[in-house]
N, C-alpha and C positions, 0 to 999 in steps of 0.2 A: 519572362518565363524561365530563364536560366537559373534564377534563384529559388525556384520551386523544387529543385532536385539537389541532392548533396553534391558539393564540388569535389569532395575527396572521401575516400573510405579508409579511415584509420581508427584506432581505438578511441580517440577523442570524439569521433563522430558516431561510431556505432555503439558506444556504451549507452546511448539513449534508448537502445533496443529494450533494455530492462524496464525503463520508465514507460515505454509504450505498452509493453506486456502487462505492466502493473495496472494500466488503465482498464483492463478486463477483469481485474480482481474485485472481490467484494461479494460476488454471487454465492461464494461458498458459505457466507454467513447465513444464507437461507436454510442451510442444512441444520443449523442450531435451532431454527424455528419451524422445522418440518412438521411437528405435531400441531402447529397452530395455523397451517396453511391449508385452505380448502383445495382438494385435489392436487396435492403437492407435486406428483410426477408430471402431470400435464401443465400445471401452472409454472413450475420452474423451467420446464423444457421450452415453453413459449417465451418466458422471460429471458432465457439465455439467448435465443435466436433474435428477438426484437432488440434487446439491449446491445447485442454484438454489432448489429448493423447501425444502430444509433450512435454508439461510441465511435466507430470508425468514421461515420459521416461528420460528427461534431469535431473530432480531432483534425481530420483532413481539411475540412472547410475552414475551421478556425485558424489553423496554421497557415493555410494559403492566404487568408485575409490579412494576417499579420505581415506576411512577407510581401504582399502587395503594398502595404502601407510603409514598410521600413526595409532598408537593406539588411540582409541576414546578419552581418557582423555587429550591427548596432542594437539588435533586439536583446532586451534584458531578460535573463532567465527567471527572475522573480517578479518582474513588473511589465511583462511584454504586452499584455492586452490593453491596460490603460495607456501605456506608452504609444502603442500603435493608434489607438483611438484619438489621443491628443494630436498626433502627427497628422491624421486625416482631417480633423477639425481645423487645424491651423492651415492646412493646404486649401481647404474649401473656403476659408475666410468669411464664414457667415456667423455673425455674432450670436444669434440664438442657439447655435450648437456648442457654444463654449462650455456649458456644464456637462456635456455628454461624457467626457472622460471621467469626471468625478462620479457620475451616476454608474458608469461601468465598474469603477473601483468599488463603490458601495455594493453593487450586485455581487461582485466577486467575494467580498467579505461575508455577505449573507449566505452565498452558496457554500463557502468554506465552513461557516458555522453549522450549516445543515449537514455537511459531510462529516464534520467532527462529531456531531450528535449521533449520526448513524453508526459511525465506526466505534464510538465509545459505547453505545448501547449494545452493539453486537459483540465487541471484544470483552466488555465487562461481564457478559453472560458466561464466558468461559471460566474465569476464576470463581465466579459465583457457583457454577455447576461443580467445579472441582472442590469447592468448600462443602457443598452438599454431600459429595461422595467421599469426603474426608481426605482427598488427595492434597488439599491445602488446609490450613487451619480453619476450624469451623467458623471463625469470625467472618470469613469471606462469604458465607452463606446468609449473613444477616441482611434483612430487608428493612428499610426505613419504615417506622410505624405509620408515618403520615403520607409520604410520597410513594411508598411501595417500590423503591428502587434499591438495587444492591449497592448501597452507598459505600461499604468498606472496599469493595472491588473498584468502584469508581475513584475513590480517594487514593488507593494504592497505585492505580494507573496514572493518575495525575502527578503523584510524587515522583514515580519512576520517569515519566516523560519529561518533567521539569529538570530533573538531574541530568538526564541524557542531553537535552537541548543546551543547557548551560555548559556541559563538558565539551560539546561539539564546537562551541564558539571560541574555545581556548586557542590562542595563537593563530587565528585565521580571520578571513573576511566573512561578512554575512552570506555572500554568494557561495563561497566554498563550504561554509558551515551548513548551508542548505543542502549542498550536494552530498556532504558526509551523511547528514540525516537521511536523505533520500536513498542513497546507495545502501546504507546499513539496514534501513527498513526493508528495501527490496530483497536483500540477501536473506534476512530473517523470514520475510514473508514467503519467499519461494522455496525454501528448504523443505517444508512439509509437502509441497506439491510433488517433489520427487517421490516421496512415499506414496502419495495418492495415485499418481500415474503408474507407478510400479504395481500397486495393489490392483489397479484396474486391469493391467496386463495379466496379473496372476489369477484374478477372481472373476473376470468377465464371463458371462453366461454364453455369449456367442463368440466363437473364435473364427475370425476371418481375416483376410488381408486388410480390410478396411479398419477393423478394430485394432489390429496391430499397428497400422499406420497412425491412428489417433494416439495410442499410448506412447509409441516411440517418438513421435513428433512433439508430444507434450514434454516428455523427459528431456529431449534435446533442446527445446526452446528454453525451458526453465534452467537447465544446467548452463547454457550459454549466457543467460541473463545473470546468473550468480557469478560466473567468472568475470564478466564485464564490470560487475559491481566493485571489484577490487582494483580497477584501473583508475589512477588518480587523475583529476581534471587538470587542464592546462593552468600553469601558474601556481599550483599547490605544491607544497613541500611533500614529496612522495613518502618519506619516512613518517612524517606526522600524520599524513592522510591514512596510511596503512595501519598505523598504531590505533587511530580512532576507530576505523572501520573494523579491523580485526578484533580490537579490544571489545567493541560493542557487541559484535557477533558472539565472541567467546563468553562474555559475561552473561548475556541473555540465554545462550544455549546451555551454559553451565547451570544457570538458575532453573531452567526448565528441566534439565536432567536431574538435578537434585530434588525438585518437587515431585517429579515422576517416581523416582526411587523411594522418596518418603511415602508417597501414596501406596506403592506396592507393599512396603513394610507394614504400613498401618492396616491394609486390607488383610495381609497374612496374619497379623496379630489378632485382628478382629475375628478371623476365621477360626484360629486356634481357641480363642476365648469362647466363641459360640458353640464349638464342638465339645 
């Protein structure tokens, strides 16, 4: 039971807070599809409540099961579930259970493919919509004539993601490259939430102690996760880690800034032309 709680509270331990917070991310993609959801206010509200409880249950029970199977220091950050399953199968010593670890690994692959599909579909809609609004080049608004998908947006995402993954592997191990990708993603993912929680505090219809607590707790949680994202993992060269994480954040933030400014200039020019 002692292994089910953290043994120490330092930056190396608590920087997983951002990863846990990220587990609740994704529901914001529903807003991009709000016009296609039946009764969006009620449906999204119920979805937030149900998925919140389900996410907590799955993560807590899954983590506890892994720690029952393996000592905490031996759990692989990238292969923990198949590793724990294999350890349990070996401990039980029943031959028919031998393929279970491989089945779990296959299910993880299929689950991740499904997650990639969902995230790509949701994320690709953003550059597609930006292309429609001329904030991005009009090519991003092109839809494949046969598959009816925003293929230019999907290809652009794939190219950028590949370049970023390859760059993260430079001079490090697969484990630490995974951490660099994760932390950079978390920082970029959480920055817009600072704006959203601040907008909630500024624009909310009902002003009470409860709504203020919701807004400020959201800002504090997201800001804390962003700060922790810059803490290098154990065994990683701190300078190289910071260069990759800070570089990735600056490049993508700069790209977004440039695209936003470009869109504003084009809208102003269009307004002048139409007048």
